[in-house]
LUMFI-162119 format. One record per residue (C-alpha): residue in one letter; x, y, z. Coordinates in pm, whole numbers, plus 50000, padded with zeros to 5 digits. Example, Ala and Ser with C-alpha at 12.3 -4.5 7.8 and 13.67 -1.06 7.14 Angstrom:
BEGIN
a512304955050780s513674989450714
This chain:
BEGIN
m466102476444098t468162474343775v471792463143802r474282464943515g478062459243542f477912456843924k480132429344060s479022396043909f475982411143727a477692418143393s474472421343195a471522443343280t469412425543545t466102439043685f464582428944024d460892436744060f460422432444435e456892421944525p455002436544826g455542415245134v458502391345155t460882385744865a463422357844913v466662356944719v468102321744708g470972304244542p474162284644608n477132299644785g479232322244561s476462327644308g476132364944384k473132366944624s474872390944860n475742412644562v472032421644554v472332435544906d475562453844813a473832469144511l470982482444731a473412497244983w475632511744708v472812529144521m471532544544846g474922561344903e477202536545080q480792550045061g482742523045246a484512498545015k484942473745303t481242475245379l480702464245018r483172435545074g485912451144860g489342467044888k488602497844683m485482512344533e486282502444171d486052465944282v482272468644241i482762471043860f482572437943675a486222426743650g485802402843358t486202365343323s487992341943088g485082344542847r484022380842891p486122412642900p485952436443198l483462465143187g484232502043223r481462511943461a478882499143714h475292512443720v472462505843966a469012522243953l466502518944243t462862527944184i460692535044493d456872537644498n456122571444659a452372571144619d451982575844997g454342606044993a456802590645238l459652607045049p459592645345054i459472649244678e456582657144443y456732624644247s454632593444289e457592572444180v461242580844258t464222565444074i467632568744237s470632558844022r474372557344078t477102551543816l480802545243884f483402546543605r486642527243614t488502560043571g487222570543914g484332592843812s480962588743979e477462601443894y474252603544100a470762610843968i467212614144096n464632607043827g467352611443562t468502645643693s472102647443813c472442655044181r474812652444477l475262623144715l474042645944995d470772651544808i470112614144796q471022608845162e468732636945282l465892624845060l466092589745206s466682600245567d463182615145595s461722580245549g464112562245786l466532551845513g469462570445660k473182571045606e473812544245869m471802518945664h470092502045962v467422489045721i470032467445548v471132439045772g473972423045582q476322394645664g478062403845988q475602432246053l474112414346356d477542411246508k478052448546443v474792456046629l475882434246923h479292450846950a477952485946890t478502512147156a475672528747339e476032559347120d475902537746803r472652521846922r471252556946976g472202564146611f470082534546493i467002549146662e467752584546546e468082572746189a464802553746209a463142584546359g464482606546079i466392630646309l469912619246233k470202644145947h469242672446185r472012661746424r474502660946136r473392695546022k473672708546375e477202695246406k478102710746070t476582744046179l478532743646505r481752737746314k480942767246092l480182788846399d483562779546544a485202790346218m483032821946223s484292830546570a487882830746448n486902851846147l484892875046370a487902881346591r490042887346288l487442911546147s487392931346474d491172934146468l491082945046105t488492972046176g490632986346456e493712986246237i491873005245962r490633030746217r494253037546323q495343042345957l492703068545876t494353098146065p497803098845892l496273090745557g493933121045595k496933143845631q498513129345315a495233135245131a495323172445220v498843175545076a497703156944766r494863181944711r497383210744715a499663191144478q496763186544235a496323224244200v500053229844142q500213200843897f497333216643704d499443247843650v502453226643546r500413206043302d498583236143157a501773256443108r503593227342951a500693220242719r500513256342598l504303258542544l504253225342356a501313236842142d503203268942057d506283248441949l504143225541731h502403255341568t505723272341489l507323240941339t504233232141133t504163266740980a507863264340887v507383230240726e504503242540510r506583272140396d509613249840306e507423224740121a506143252139892a509753260839800e510553224539732q507963220239453a510053239839198l512983216239237k510713186239199a509143200438883r512583205138725r513583170138831e510473155738669q511343173438344v514893159838355e513563125138435a511253126938131d514173137337908l516313110338063a513633084138003t513493094537635g517293092237611r517343058937782a514673046137547q516833056437251q519843041037422a517953008937490e516763007437131l520333012337003e521632987037255q518992962937137q520002968936776a523672964836872a522842933937066a520862920936769a523822928036540t526232909136764p524642874336711v524582881136333l528272890336342n529102860536559a527142837736328a528972851636022r532302847036198d531422811936303t530382803635945w533642817835808y535692799236068q533872766536001l534222770035623s537952778635658a538462748435885t536592726935635q538802740135353e541932731235551k540572696935624l539822691635253k543382702535162s544852678035410l542552650935282g543602657734919v547332656535009l546792624435203a544862608734911a547582618434658e550342605034880r548452572634932h547832569334558r551542574634491h552552549934757l550112523034644g551002528234275a554722519934334a555862485034220e556142458934494t559502440734544a559782409534322p560132375934495d563622359834527a564292337034229s566552314934438r563532306434649d561562290534366p559272264834529d559552241034230r563322240734255l563132235034625a560702205934570e563062190934308q566002192834548a563922176134815q562992148534570r566692141734493l567432139334862r564532114734903t566142092534631e569492093934810e567662085235129a566282053434968e569772042934856l571132048235202d568292027135340l569471997835120a573112002435221l572092003835585e570221971035552e573301954235394r575551966735676r573021954535934i573091919635774g576921919735772l576951929236141e574581900836224t576821876136029a579911888236214m578121884936543e577101848836464i580671839736365k581971855636687e579441836936897d580291803636728v584001808236781e583531819437139g581281788737194a583961766037061v586491782737290r584231778037591a583591741537495e587281734937461e587981751337794q585171730537948r586581698837800v589981706437941r588491713638287e586471681338275l589491661338186l591371676838470r588461670438709a588021634738583t591561627738657a591001640939006d587751621639047r589291589938947r591641594939220e588721599939461g586901569439351l584221559039109a581851548239390k581411583139524l580631596639176a577951570239124g576181580939447q576291617539342v574791608139001a571831590839171a571201620239403a571391644939115r568951624838907s566451624239201r566641662339233v566061666438859e562911645738871s561561665339171a562241698238990e560431686038679a557351676938892e557341711739056i557521728638715g554491708538596r552451719438899l553381755938850h552391754638483q548901742638583g548431771038840k549711796338586a547171784638326a544271787838578g545381822738679a545721832738313d542121821438250r540841842538543q542891872438432g541561869538079v537921869338194a538511899438424a540461918138153r537661913937901e535031925638149f537321954638255a537771965037892a534011964437837l533441985538149e536212009738046s534452016137716q531212021637911v533032044938153a534392064737861g530862070737736v529602079038086e532502103238148e531842120437819g528162124237917e529272134938266e531292163438123r528332174137913l525992171738216d528462191338427a528552218538164d524752218538138y524332220338516e526902248138554q525212267738279a521762262438432a523062271538779a524772302638643t521572312438461l519522307338779a522042326938987g521972355038733i518172355838741d518212355339123a520652384339127q518442402438875i515362395439090e517182408139397e518192439839215l514682444339077t513152438139421a515482463539575a514642487739295q510912482039344l511182486839721a513262518039670a510692531039419e507842523339659r509632540439948e510332570139724r506712570339609d505392568939968s507792596240077l506842618239782t503142611539838a503452622540201r505412653240095r502862661939825d499992658140072a501792680340324l502472706340055a498882704039932v497692711540284g499942742240278l498262753439953l494832753340116r494232788940235k491002798040411d490802833140275a488922852740012s491002836639733a489952801539839q486342813239875l486402828239525l487922796739372a485362775139549a482492796839421g483172785739060l482362819138901p482652820238519g485792837138399v487882827638703l490942810738553g492382797538879a495082805239132v498082823338982a500482799839162e498862769838991l498902785838645l502582796238647t505672774538607v508922788238756s512392775438678s513842754738959g515732775039218h514002808139135e510672802639315t511492824939616a512822853339400i509872852639155a507372851139444a509012881939599a509042899839261l505362892539195g504352901639550a500652898039621a500002887239260a501822854639330e499102844939576g496212860239381v493532846739147a493612850838770v490452862838595s489722866338225s488502902438209p487872933938416d484152925938423v484862892738585a487172910538832v484422935138928a481902906838967a484372887739183l484932918139407e481202923039447r480812886339538i483602888639799k482112920339950t478662904539964d480052873640141d482332895140361g485192872040262g488052896340324r490712909340088v491652893039756t494202900139484l493032895539123v495232893338813v493292904738504a494222886538187g491662902537959g492082939838015p493222964237745v496742963637888p496892933738125g499602929338370s498832941338716a497462925439031v494082938139150e493612943439520e490012945939634g489062980939712s492042997839543v491883020139237a494683015438986g494673042438727p492613045638414v493153010338285p490192987938372g491082957738576s494592969438660a495232974939029v497792969039297e497992963639668e496942994339863g499973017139857a502422993039693v503142975139365p503672937439393g507252927939329s508412962639224a509502995739367r508093015539071p504383020139149e503823044238863s504373017338597a501782993638732l499373020438846q499213035538499g498783001438334k501793005038108a503062976237899a506582962537928s509152989537852p511732982737576v514073006837754l513952985638069a514342954437857g517562968737713e518812977838060v517942942938186s520032927937903a522892951437983a522652943338355v522672905938285a525772910538070a527522933638317v526812916738653e528032881438710g525282856938799a522432880338698g519432867538503v516252880438342g513292875838578r510722872138299a512722843938137q512292822038448v508452822038439n506142804038198g502382803838196p499272804237979d499232827337679e496562849537832l498882857138127g501922864937908a501362902337889v500532903738261l503852887338344d505662910938106v504392940938302l504742926238652l508302914638584d509332944238367g512802955638468v513272927038719v516782912338736l517502880938941v520832880739128p522402856039372d522992879239669l522632914539807a526102925539691r525262919239326a521812934639378q523482966539500d525822965239200v522812963638967l521172993539134v524363014039117r524743007838745f521083007138649p518963026838899t515733021538709l515842983838745t514642961939031a517052935839167v515692904939343t518002881239531a517642843739555d516502848239919g513582870539813d515072904839894v513732931539655l515912962339597a514852992639392a515963028739372f513473041539635s512423010639829v513842978639967r511882948340085g513312917340246g514672902740564s514892868340716a513132838240570t509342836740608a506782810340536p506952798240175s504632815539931l501922798439728l504182800639423e506972782339602l504522756939742q502982751439397a506452747139243a507302722139516v504002703939450d504682702939074e508202690339131t506932664439377d504232653139128t506872649238856r509112629339085l506112609439207r505132600038851a508732590538777a508882569439094a505562552939009a506752545838654e510022532238789g508082510339033e505842497538753r508852490138535a510522472038822r507312453038891f506892441838529a510582432938504l510282414338835a507292394738707a509172385838387a512262376338589a510122355138820s508672336938519q512182331938380r513342319738718v510652292838725g511952279338392a515572283138498a514872265738828d513212236938643d516202234438406e518622235438697a516672208538886a516492186738573t520212189938497l521062183838863a518892152638868a520502140038545l523942147738692h523092128539008d521882098838801s525082099938597d527132102238916a525292072039053r525912051838736l529532063138727a529972053939093a528512019139029v530802013938727a533762027538923e532992003639204r532831974538959l536011986238789g537691987739129s536591952239200l537751940338854g540981959838894a541611942039223t540851909039051l543231917538765r545901928739004s545451896839206a545571875238890a548581894538757g550311890539094e549541853739098s550811850138738e553941869238831r554431846739130h553971816138909e556351830538650l558881837938920a558421803539069l558711787738722a561841808038653v563331797338983a562191761438928g563541761938570t566821776238692n567001749538961l566101722838704e568771735138471k571261735738753e570261701138865q570311687938507a573681704438449a574951690138774l573551656038679t575101657938331e578371669838475i578521642838739a577391616438487a580051628238241r582651628138512l581621593438603a581781581838238l585021600338178a586491586838496q585551552838381e587011558338030v590051579538093p593121560138175a594741568738494e597281596938515v596781612138152d597121651638115p594881669037851s596411688937550m596141728337534d596891734137161d593281732837038r592181757737302d594841783137202a593891780636829l590221786436908a591091816737123a592971832836829q589961827236601a587661843336860t589831874736874a589701878436494a585891873836492r585461901536752a587521925736542v585321918936236e582171925036445m583481958736571e584231970736219s580761960536096r579151978936391l581052011436317s580112010135949l576422005636044r576492035836279s578062058236011t575462048135755e572612055736004e573952090936071q574262098335698l570662086335646n569302108835921t571112138935772v569672133035426r566162127535565n566212160335768r567442180535467a564672166435250a561992175335509a563402211035544l563352216435168e559762204135147r558672228235424a560542257235258a558832249834926a555372250335092t556172282435279e557452300234967r554392289734770m552032304235037a554092336435058r553802341334681e550022336534700r549732363034978a551942387034777a549612383534479h546592391034702r548302421834845a549092434334499r545432432234396r544352450134715r546882478434665q545582483734315f542012487034450q543062511234726a545072531734477r541962536334263k539962547234571a542652572334670a542592587134320a538792590734337v539002607834679a541632632234555l539432641334259a536352646534482v538362668034725e539482690534441q535882695434326v534492702134675s537322726434754r536192749134473f532642751234619v533982756534972q536242784634852a533242802034696s531322798435025i534272812735218e534342843634997l530592848635049a530992843935428e533762869935432q531452894935265e528682888435519r531132890935808d532502924335686a528982938035640a527992927335994q531132943236139e530422975835959l526802976236083r527872969336440a530492996836431q527863021636305r525483011536590e528243015736848v529043051036725e525373060836752l525123044337093m528143063637222a526513096537127v523233087637296r525063075337604s526983107937631a523743128037623t522133104237870l525103107438102e524793145438110l521093142338194e521893117138467e524443141138619e521893169238622l519283145438764a521733134539033k522333170839132l518603177739142t518033145639332d520693155539585s519073189439629v515663174039671h517173148039900r518763174740119d515483193140133e513723160740213l516233154040489a515563188640629r511823182340607a512333148140760s514283164041047q511493189141098r508903161641080l510903141341332r510863171241567i507143175141508e506673137641562s508783140041877l506613168442003e503473148841914n504793118242098k505693140542390s502173154042391i500733119242404d503313104142643e503603132942893l500233149842862g498033122542718l496693146642453t496423141142079v497853167741849d494473180341731h493133183042085l496353199842203l496253226741932k492533231941974e492483235242354y495983248842425g497003266342102p498473301842106e495143316742000t493223302642301l492853321542632v494773310042938p492313301343222p493033311743581s494713287143817p492373268144051g494653278144340e493613266244682a489883266144618t488063243944859d484883242144655k485163209844462w482373220544226a484053253544122a485633237943815l482213227943688r480683262643712v480453282743382a480103320643368v477393333243129d476143367343019d472603380743028s471703362342710g472993329442845d476063327542630e479303315242785v481653343442882p485273336242789v487443334443096g491213339143092v494053360542949p495793359542606f498753335842560v502183351142620r505053326242597e507283344642852e504493345543110q503713308843061e507393299843101k507453319643430r504193302643535l505743268343465k508883276043668r506823289343959a504573258943961e507583235343950r509123253444250d505883250344444l505653213644357a509233208044472a508483226344794l505663202544875g508223174244887k507243138244843v503543135644763n501503104244775p499473107644452l497103080244565a496433094744907l493043109144813e491853076844657e493363055644933f491803077345203a488373075645038a488693038244980l489943031445333e487163052645486e484573034145278r486093000345373h485993009845743q482303017645718f481652985145530l483572963545777s481832979946072t478472972145918q479472936245839l480792930946189e477462940646337d475642917946089l477872888146184k477222892946551s473492894346488s473622863246265r475572843546527k472952851546788d470172840346549l471962807546469m472422799446834d468692804746891i467892781346596i470272754846735k468442756247066e465142750946889v466602721546690d467972705847007q464562708647168r462892692646866v465472664746845e465072657647215e461292655247180v461432632546872f464162610147021t462342607147352a459232595447174a461132571946944y463082556947233a459972551147435d458252533447146t461372512947068a461822502447432v458202490647445q458542471547119f461862456147232e460262441547543r457432426747334v459662413047059f462182399047308g459362381747494r458212365347168l461672354347067f462572342947420p459342330647582g459652335847959g462682357747912e463092394547988g464772421847781k464792459447797l466612490747680v468322512947937l469542549247893t473102555648003d472292591848108p468542597948137s469172633948242d470732642947904m468382630747636l470402648247362n473562628247422t472592597447624g473482562947494i471392531247498e472352498247661v470622464747597e469772441147882a468732405847785r467882376348016p466572345047844a464232322248044g466032302148312k469132324248314k470092352348550i472702368748329k472032401848152r475332409147974l475192401747601s478732387847595l477662358847819l474892347547582s475242319547331g475722326846960g472092320346871e470842340447169r473042369647078s471822368646718l468182367646830t468822396647070a470272417446789v467332407846568a464972417446851l466572452146874l466372457546498v462762444846478a461822467346769i463232497146581f461432485346266k458112483446452a458562516046642r459512536046334p458662515646023s460642521145699p459382513845345f461542482445315y464142461545498v466922439445362m468272409645558d471192388945440e471202354045596v470282367045944e468742332846033a471792312545937a472892306046298l469382298446434d467922264746513d464542254146386t462602266946690n464162301346690l463852302446312g460112297346349r459882325946595l461852348546363i459662339346068t456632349446273l458182383846316f458872385345940e455192378745877e454262407146111l456692431245946r455282421545607e452082439545691s453732474045708s457002470945514q458582453145223l461102426045321i463982413945102i465632383445259i468772365445142t468382330145272h469252293545247q466402282645479k463522263945321r461032276345583t461952312245504m461342305245137e457912290845218v456652323345369a457992344345076d455622361044832a458212359544554l461442340344494y464532351944305g467012324544221v470602335444159s473012311543989m476422314443827r477522294143529g481092287043428d481462321743273g481512338543617v478342359343551s475332358343782t471982349143626v468612355543792i465252337943756s462082348143944q458922331344058r455842347544218m454412324844491d450642318144504r449652318944872a445882314244818p445782276344886a447822279945202e445532306845334a442502285645251
């Protein structure tokens, strides 16, 4: 057995089971029982639960953490059939089963696909039936114990090989039951058909009469219709003969009109050629006249400028002489010096007056003080000298204390001044350093900002370039996809593609690839070219013929060829069509590509100058019209071809303008932008269709151009992006370097600022301390002065009190005299002060006037220098203006001569154009008369054609009527029913169905004509009579004859089948009786053998015990069940439910072994059947295994060592950490044991 992908056997694993006993061992969970499941599964087991799963796909390897799940499970079982136990002509039989994860399942016998039923029937003949009694799996013993009597019968039937016959019998009985229902239904159906035959027979008789009447109706109608067709056809032929004269005259007029139009076109071409010459002469005259006027204006402007620049410039003001102004300023400067001396004298006088005033005022204050002291001394004396002495001592003590405080404050002030000096010097040094750092900081800031701006600019440029590159790549990808899609559209699997692929010499390529059409005109040009647009260009007619022969040989289909090397190239060649006398020139069968004038292309004519003139006139007359040939470019060898194919083709925007072109120029072909082609006698167009090869090729060319542009743009963006990236690296380095330098500078500046802050605080602290000392010294000095003054005052009072006699009043005369002197001194001081102020104001006035004169002198000097420069420049410009005026005068003479010559050319062109227009008017008048005659002839022909068309429509209507109503073609109708044929007699009510096939002949064997001559009146009467008869018959079932025949035939068939079914049912019932008899005989024998073997096996497994099999209904051997009675030694019970677990297992084993011995099978599989047995019972069971080994192959799944010892081969199953079962095998050598 080979297992692959089944449960835990992920890899292909092969078990070669040895004859005898094969033991499969291994730890729990390693996959031993999967071997049993694989055997059951490959032999047709359909129960997922029997295979220990929830659904059938659970048998497929589900995967592990290290291996993915598999998609299918496959098991192949090979059986040795050398003894012919299996009913198949092979000595070795391989049964295989495959299950796919999608649900599909496959069965095969020796590699040939088969059904599950085929495998089950093949195995059942050898005892390997559907019930799988040969496989005793885990829990199978319990299933045997709890089986019903009927289930136990099934075990024996399967072992005896009769179970499949019982299944077939049951299936046959079910079919017979279904056949009974069908048989009853068939009987009812036969009776129903028998009842329908009578009325349907009557309808069939009426239908036969209706057939005869309908023959008369059909025949009369056919002959009348043939007479109408013959009459109309004769009239049409007669009218067509009369129409040829009109057409001949019209052809003559058309020839004359073509000649006139050719002359008209030639004159129009000459007139059109004269118009550009006239326009060019006029333009030259206009341009020369404009140039002359410009030269005149330029000469006047140059003369005026020369006159203006030659005029004398205004002389400078003499009163504003800079030297005089400088001299006046110098005099004012001298006066200023004198005033400075006078001011100094008045300042000295003021100071002297102030000193005198202060002296006098001091004397006044001293006198007033003396008087007050005398007055106070007098008072003090009264108070007492003792009190004054005490005040003097106290005042002196306060003075000494104040002097000591002032000394201390001076010392503190000196120390603070020293500290402030040190800090100030260090602060000054740091300030100079800060100035240098700040200057460098500004430079670093500027450098960093510039570097950052440069980097930002490069980043923005990179972003723009990246966006541009991405946009170009997206555009390129989009265009590439579009080009590929369009290229797929260009691939046509037709004769053209086959011819291009053949690589024949002289094949130039596809026309669509060789031509270039102006954008927007692809649809119109493709419609104008027709089949030629999708054809193949060849170099010569010989190549075209060779290409056609190649296509015919290969049976490639139709192809259109455009010949570039013919005598008069220019037409598309359609395979199999003949195109006039010009070799290589051909058209589509019955049509000219892109034109409604087949005669031009068919005759191989070159482009017509007449049509070219009309095309030019149409383009000029109709708004939006264009020349079709001008929109197409191609190789030189295709130029003449395009001239012919597009001769007379005018491109217009819409149908309205196309109609306008046709009305004015009937010989032209108008093609709209949507591809509608309008000509005088044909119109092609409609809704939009699939794009032509020409349009696809134009789209491919446009896409290629855009693709190259997008690729170039992408490359430019890529190179620019690479350059910008390189620049960005340098800019980023510069920005990082400047930023680092700026950070270093900021750090240094921060450190210096911190130190400056500290020194500033020190300076502020020292300055505050100095201010405090100054303030304290000022206060202390003020206090000292006060105390000293108080001490001096008190001491003077004391001395004065001691000196002044008592009760003496001081004199006031000296004080009054000093006060008068002080008043006079103050008056002198005020006068000196006023004189000083007046002198200062006079000095300021003189100084300001001197400065103003100096500035005026400098300004006037600079103005005179600029005036001199302007004068020199005006002289130069005046000379240039004079030179320009002279040159203009000389050039004007030449221009005037050119104008006169241009006037002569213009007049000559106008005269030539007028002459051409007169000639053109004459030709147009003649052409118009011919057109009017042609229109009349055309109308006549058109009316005749309408009459013929009406007659043809009537003929066509009659032809359609012949086909629709009678089912006869026109030729057959006229041949069989024409007026010249005889009218056969009516079949009437003839009952002989073969009468219509009989032919009357004369003595020589020739057919004798039967019938009467055709007379229209008689046939009309015959038709009316037949229609009345048909109406009299009423409603007729036209299918009655066929239905009656078919129903009668069906009745006979069903009657025959009914009899066959009844006979077959009787035969099947007889066969079932024979099968029942055979099954009863085989089962009886198998049961008897099994019962005997059960008693023997039970006695060996239960020494001294008794066991037997009992039939539940011995009288009915086909349906009886089987009960098991078991009584171990020493017990009186017989019911299996009262036995112990081991006894029940041994009983079940005894039943299975008895079946095995009574009807041996090729092999048996047992899965841990001895697990619940003790050592004694295990020994007994092993003895039975050794007996079974003689006739069958045993495969035992076991954990028992004793079971392993009796095995002929061991298979060890293990499972590593990957969750996959691995198998090792060992063949056991039993020779020593037997010895």
